[in-house]
C-alpha positions as CSV (number, residue, x, y, z in Angstrom):
1,M,64.5,37.9,13.8
2,Q,63.5,34.3,14.2
3,L,62.2,31.9,11.5
4,L,59.4,29.6,12.5
5,M,57.6,26.8,10.7
6,T,53.8,26.6,10.8
7,P,52.0,23.2,11.0
8,E,51.1,23.7,7.3
9,G,54.8,23.9,6.5
10,K,54.9,27.7,5.8
11,K,57.8,29.8,7.1
12,I,57.2,33.0,9.0
13,Q,59.7,35.5,10.3
14,V,58.9,36.8,13.7
15,T,60.6,39.7,15.5
16,I,59.8,40.5,19.1
17,R,60.8,44.1,18.6
18,E,58.2,44.6,15.9
19,D,55.4,42.1,16.8
20,L,52.5,42.9,19.1
21,C,53.3,41.9,22.7
22,L,50.3,40.4,24.5
23,Y,52.2,39.4,27.7
24,G,55.6,40.3,28.9
25,A,57.0,38.3,31.9
26,P,58.6,40.3,34.7
27,H,62.4,40.8,34.4
28,N,64.9,41.3,37.2
29,P,68.6,41.7,36.9
30,P,70.4,38.5,38.1
31,N,72.0,40.3,41.1
32,T,68.6,40.9,42.8
33,G,67.6,37.2,43.2
34,T,66.3,34.5,40.9
35,A,62.5,35.1,40.9
36,Y,62.3,36.8,37.5
37,T,65.5,35.7,35.7
38,S,63.5,33.7,33.1
39,G,60.1,33.8,31.7
40,T,57.8,33.3,28.8
41,D,56.3,36.2,26.8
42,L,53.4,36.0,24.3
43,Y,53.4,37.8,20.9
44,Y,51.1,38.2,17.9
45,H,52.7,38.3,14.4
46,K,50.7,39.4,11.3
47,A,52.2,37.9,8.2
48,R,52.4,39.6,4.8
49,S,49.5,37.4,3.7
50,G,47.3,39.0,6.5
51,K,47.2,35.8,8.5
52,G,48.0,36.2,12.2
53,Y,50.2,33.9,14.3
54,Y,50.7,33.7,18.0
55,Y,54.0,32.6,19.5
56,T,55.7,32.3,22.9
57,Y,59.2,33.5,23.5
58,F,61.0,31.8,26.4
59,W,63.9,33.9,27.6
60,S,66.5,33.5,30.4
61,M,69.2,35.6,31.9
62,W,71.1,32.4,32.9
63,Q,74.3,31.8,31.0
64,G,74.0,28.6,28.9
65,T,70.2,28.7,28.7
66,E,69.0,29.3,25.2
67,D,66.0,31.4,24.3
68,S,63.2,29.5,22.3
69,Y,60.2,30.4,20.2
70,N,57.0,28.3,19.8
71,L,53.9,28.8,17.7
72,V,50.6,28.4,19.6
73,A,47.0,28.2,18.4
74,D,44.5,31.0,19.0
75,D,42.8,29.2,21.9
76,E,46.2,28.4,23.5
77,A,47.1,32.1,23.3
78,K,43.8,33.1,24.9
79,S,44.3,30.5,27.7
80,F,47.8,31.7,28.2
81,I,46.6,35.3,28.8
82,L,43.7,34.4,31.0
83,E,45.8,32.1,33.1
84,R,48.3,34.9,33.8
85,A,45.5,37.4,34.5
86,T,43.9,35.1,37.0
87,Q,47.2,34.1,38.7
88,A,47.8,37.8,39.3
89,G,44.2,38.3,40.5
90,H,43.7,41.1,38.1
91,V,44.4,42.1,34.5
92,G,47.9,43.5,34.5
93,G,51.1,42.1,35.8
94,G,52.6,41.8,32.3
95,V,49.2,41.4,30.4
96,Q,49.0,44.0,27.7
97,E,45.2,44.6,28.1
98,S,44.7,47.0,25.2
99,N,46.7,44.8,22.8
100,C,44.6,41.7,23.8
101,E,41.4,43.6,23.5
102,S,42.3,44.9,20.1
103,L,42.7,41.3,18.9
104,W,39.9,39.5,20.7
105,G,37.4,42.3,21.5
106,E,36.8,44.8,24.2
107,D,34.9,42.4,26.4
108,F,37.7,39.8,26.4
109,F,38.4,40.4,30.1
110,G,34.7,41.0,31.0
111,E,32.7,38.8,33.3
112,D,31.1,35.7,31.9
113,T,27.3,35.8,32.2
């Protein structure tokens, strides 16, 4: 569990084991190279008040590198997801499509017209 402070000064307790994962960066054990030994995941936390918060979780398998959490705005969370989806060339590669669509609508990954 991690305690985060909102811009309004409210405290929220986030837990990556319980909150909704929207993007999970690929992991590799350290003995298979360095390509995926650190990454940033995106989560959605729904507070007791009913308000939702998005946050990133930076993790690393490297000794001496600390994990960190950072609250992000709704538009930043959407940009984060769309950036990862377009970098991969498709929805997938860590993007949790059904979780994203449950928050932002079924057409979130649809073509702009």
